[in-house]
C-alpha positions in Angstrom: -114.7 162.2 -1.2 -116.4 161.2 -4.4 -117.1 165.0 -5.0 -113.6 166.2 -4.2 -112.4 163.6 -7.0 -114.8 164.8 -9.6 -113.9 168.5 -9.0 -110.1 167.7 -9.4 -110.6 165.9 -12.6 -112.9 168.8 -13.9 -110.3 171.3 -13.0 -107.4 169.1 -14.5 -109.3 168.7 -17.9 -110.0 172.5 -18.0 -106.4 173.4 -17.2 -105.4 170.8 -20.2 -107.8 172.5 -22.5 -106.5 176.0 -21.7 -102.9 174.6 -22.5 -103.8 173.1 -25.6 -105.8 176.6 -26.4 -102.7 178.5 -25.6 -100.6 176.2 -27.8 -102.6 176.8 -30.8 -102.9 180.5 -30.3 -99.1 180.4 -30.1 -98.9 179.1 -33.8 -101.6 181.7 -34.8 -99.3 184.4 -33.3 -96.4 182.8 -35.0 -98.1 183.1 -38.4 -99.1 186.6 -37.9 -95.9 187.8 -36.8 -93.3 185.6 -38.7 -95.5 184.6 -41.8 -94.9 180.9 -41.1 -96.5 178.3 -38.4 -93.6 176.1 -37.2 -89.7 176.1 -38.2 -88.1 173.2 -37.1 -84.5 175.1 -37.0 -85.8 177.3 -34.3 -85.9 174.4 -32.0 -82.1 174.4 -32.0 -81.5 178.0 -30.8 -80.9 179.0 -27.3 -83.5 181.7 -27.2 -87.0 181.1 -26.3 -89.0 181.0 -29.5 -92.8 180.2 -30.5 -92.1 176.8 -31.4 -90.6 176.0 -27.9 -93.6 177.5 -26.4 -96.0 175.6 -28.7 -94.3 172.1 -27.8 -94.3 172.8 -24.1 -97.8 174.0 -23.7 -99.1 171.2 -26.1 -97.3 168.5 -24.3 -98.5 169.8 -20.8 -101.8 170.0 -22.0 -102.1 166.4 -23.6 -100.3 164.9 -20.4 -102.8 166.6 -18.2 -106.0 165.7 -20.4 -104.8 162.0 -21.2 -103.7 161.1 -17.6 -105.7 158.6 -15.9 -105.7 157.7 -12.3 
């Protein structure tokens, strides 16, 4: 039972790292395509923007990585 819990924790940490890596990759992509890193005004538009993707993936990574059982 204990090894299953350890495997689950390792998997959760790897998924959290992947989300955070994807979040920062999104910022790099935004800078390459648009020439700026983060524009708060893009959060209020109805379209899916780099800023929204960044926030969702960053929050998912942080929640998964910081959650304790």
